[in-house]
Biotite code that builds the C-alpha atoms (Angstrom):
import biotite.structure as struc

atoms = struc.array([
    struc.Atom([-49.308, -39.031, -54.186], chain_id="A", res_id=1, res_name="MET", atom_name="CA", element="C"),
    struc.Atom([-52.102, -41.077, -55.322], chain_id="A", res_id=2, res_name="LEU", atom_name="CA", element="C"),
    struc.Atom([-54.370, -39.419, -58.560], chain_id="A", res_id=3, res_name="VAL", atom_name="CA", element="C"),
    struc.Atom([-58.331, -40.588, -58.415], chain_id="A", res_id=4, res_name="TYR", atom_name="CA", element="C"),
    struc.Atom([-60.026, -40.969, -61.375], chain_id="A", res_id=5, res_name="HIS", atom_name="CA", element="C"),
    struc.Atom([-63.709, -42.152, -62.484], chain_id="A", res_id=6, res_name="ASN", atom_name="CA", element="C"),
    struc.Atom([-61.773, -45.435, -63.294], chain_id="A", res_id=7, res_name="SER", atom_name="CA", element="C"),
    struc.Atom([-59.916, -45.800, -59.706], chain_id="A", res_id=8, res_name="GLY", atom_name="CA", element="C"),
    struc.Atom([-56.702, -44.795, -58.053], chain_id="A", res_id=9, res_name="LEU", atom_name="CA", element="C"),
    struc.Atom([-53.383, -44.818, -61.062], chain_id="A", res_id=10, res_name="LEU", atom_name="CA", element="C"),
    struc.Atom([-50.287, -44.506, -60.046], chain_id="A", res_id=11, res_name="ARG", atom_name="CA", element="C"),
    struc.Atom([-48.098, -41.023, -60.390], chain_id="A", res_id=12, res_name="PRO", atom_name="CA", element="C"),
    struc.Atom([-45.896, -42.181, -62.896], chain_id="A", res_id=13, res_name="SER", atom_name="CA", element="C"),
    struc.Atom([-49.418, -43.520, -65.117], chain_id="A", res_id=14, res_name="ALA", atom_name="CA", element="C"),
    struc.Atom([-48.919, -41.136, -68.573], chain_id="A", res_id=15, res_name="PRO", atom_name="CA", element="C"),
    struc.Atom([-52.094, -39.140, -69.057], chain_id="A", res_id=16, res_name="LEU", atom_name="CA", element="C"),
    struc.Atom([-53.253, -41.089, -72.034], chain_id="A", res_id=17, res_name="LYS", atom_name="CA", element="C"),
    struc.Atom([-53.719, -44.358, -70.303], chain_id="A", res_id=18, res_name="THR", atom_name="CA", element="C"),
    struc.Atom([-56.775, -42.783, -67.779], chain_id="A", res_id=19, res_name="LEU", atom_name="CA", element="C"),
    struc.Atom([-59.500, -45.632, -68.325], chain_id="A", res_id=20, res_name="GLY", atom_name="CA", element="C"),
    struc.Atom([-56.986, -48.008, -69.472], chain_id="A", res_id=21, res_name="GLU", atom_name="CA", element="C"),
    struc.Atom([-57.908, -50.282, -66.091], chain_id="A", res_id=22, res_name="ARG", atom_name="CA", element="C"),
    struc.Atom([-61.388, -50.441, -67.737], chain_id="A", res_id=23, res_name="ASN", atom_name="CA", element="C"),
    struc.Atom([-60.330, -52.115, -71.178], chain_id="A", res_id=24, res_name="GLU", atom_name="CA", element="C"),
    struc.Atom([-61.096, -49.054, -72.982], chain_id="A", res_id=25, res_name="LYS", atom_name="CA", element="C"),
    struc.Atom([-59.911, -48.097, -76.761], chain_id="A", res_id=26, res_name="SER", atom_name="CA", element="C"),
    struc.Atom([-57.763, -45.781, -77.017], chain_id="A", res_id=27, res_name="ARG", atom_name="CA", element="C"),
    struc.Atom([-60.273, -44.043, -79.117], chain_id="A", res_id=28, res_name="ASN", atom_name="CA", element="C"),
    struc.Atom([-62.354, -43.879, -76.382], chain_id="A", res_id=29, res_name="GLN", atom_name="CA", element="C"),
    struc.Atom([-59.705, -42.206, -73.197], chain_id="A", res_id=30, res_name="ILE", atom_name="CA", element="C"),
    struc.Atom([-59.357, -39.414, -75.728], chain_id="A", res_id=31, res_name="ARG", atom_name="CA", element="C"),
    struc.Atom([-62.563, -38.586, -76.320], chain_id="A", res_id=32, res_name="ARG", atom_name="CA", element="C"),
    struc.Atom([-62.938, -39.265, -72.195], chain_id="A", res_id=33, res_name="ASN", atom_name="CA", element="C"),
    struc.Atom([-60.426, -36.310, -71.843], chain_id="A", res_id=34, res_name="ARG", atom_name="CA", element="C"),
    struc.Atom([-62.185, -34.080, -74.215], chain_id="A", res_id=35, res_name="LEU", atom_name="CA", element="C"),
    struc.Atom([-64.958, -33.473, -71.444], chain_id="A", res_id=36, res_name="TRP", atom_name="CA", element="C"),
    struc.Atom([-62.536, -34.037, -68.434], chain_id="A", res_id=37, res_name="LYS", atom_name="CA", element="C"),
    struc.Atom([-61.685, -31.399, -67.642], chain_id="A", res_id=38, res_name="LYS", atom_name="CA", element="C"),
    struc.Atom([-60.436, -31.933, -63.731], chain_id="A", res_id=39, res_name="THR", atom_name="CA", element="C"),
    struc.Atom([-58.691, -34.880, -62.165], chain_id="A", res_id=40, res_name="LEU", atom_name="CA", element="C"),
    struc.Atom([-59.180, -34.892, -57.977], chain_id="A", res_id=41, res_name="GLU", atom_name="CA", element="C"),
    struc.Atom([-55.376, -35.661, -55.967], chain_id="A", res_id=42, res_name="VAL", atom_name="CA", element="C"),
    struc.Atom([-55.290, -37.293, -53.037], chain_id="A", res_id=43, res_name="ILE", atom_name="CA", element="C"),
    struc.Atom([-52.084, -36.828, -51.205], chain_id="A", res_id=44, res_name="ARG", atom_name="CA", element="C"),
    struc.Atom([-51.374, -39.245, -48.211], chain_id="A", res_id=45, res_name="ILE", atom_name="CA", element="C"),
    struc.Atom([-49.203, -37.925, -46.047], chain_id="A", res_id=46, res_name="GLY", atom_name="CA", element="C"),
    struc.Atom([-46.716, -39.805, -43.487], chain_id="A", res_id=47, res_name="ASP", atom_name="CA", element="C"),
    struc.Atom([-49.582, -39.491, -40.565], chain_id="A", res_id=48, res_name="ASN", atom_name="CA", element="C"),
    struc.Atom([-51.929, -40.813, -42.929], chain_id="A", res_id=49, res_name="SER", atom_name="CA", element="C"),
    struc.Atom([-54.082, -37.730, -43.568], chain_id="A", res_id=50, res_name="LEU", atom_name="CA", element="C"),
    struc.Atom([-55.502, -37.667, -46.469], chain_id="A", res_id=51, res_name="HIS", atom_name="CA", element="C"),
    struc.Atom([-55.753, -34.217, -48.837], chain_id="A", res_id=52, res_name="GLN", atom_name="CA", element="C"),
    struc.Atom([-57.716, -34.104, -51.537], chain_id="A", res_id=53, res_name="ARG", atom_name="CA", element="C"),
    struc.Atom([-57.178, -31.220, -54.190], chain_id="A", res_id=54, res_name="GLN", atom_name="CA", element="C"),
    struc.Atom([-58.708, -30.555, -57.631], chain_id="A", res_id=55, res_name="GLN", atom_name="CA", element="C"),
    struc.Atom([-56.719, -30.055, -60.573], chain_id="A", res_id=56, res_name="PHE", atom_name="CA", element="C"),
    struc.Atom([-57.163, -28.908, -63.936], chain_id="A", res_id=57, res_name="SER", atom_name="CA", element="C"),
    struc.Atom([-55.853, -31.532, -66.558], chain_id="A", res_id=58, res_name="THR", atom_name="CA", element="C"),
    struc.Atom([-53.787, -28.394, -68.237], chain_id="A", res_id=59, res_name="THR", atom_name="CA", element="C"),
    struc.Atom([-52.318, -28.137, -64.872], chain_id="A", res_id=60, res_name="GLU", atom_name="CA", element="C"),
    struc.Atom([-51.766, -31.375, -64.489], chain_id="A", res_id=61, res_name="ILE", atom_name="CA", element="C"),
    struc.Atom([-49.745, -32.031, -67.692], chain_id="A", res_id=62, res_name="ARG", atom_name="CA", element="C"),
    struc.Atom([-47.470, -29.123, -66.755], chain_id="A", res_id=63, res_name="ASN", atom_name="CA", element="C"),
    struc.Atom([-46.570, -30.416, -63.743], chain_id="A", res_id=64, res_name="PHE", atom_name="CA", element="C"),
    struc.Atom([-45.468, -33.254, -65.263], chain_id="A", res_id=65, res_name="LEU", atom_name="CA", element="C"),
    struc.Atom([-43.222, -32.000, -68.396], chain_id="A", res_id=66, res_name="ASN", atom_name="CA", element="C"),
])
């Protein structure tokens, strides 16, 4: 499963607090970005290479990771 964010594709194991670090943003900028970013798009790539997109709220993702 790949998680897509405005900054690009993230590894599934990447913690939510690191979103945006690929663009060399400071941690404070990342925290501010998370305040307005309410949903993330999750792209699942199956064995048959079909792409399945679904929107999840950051709360749902946080609950899933805990």
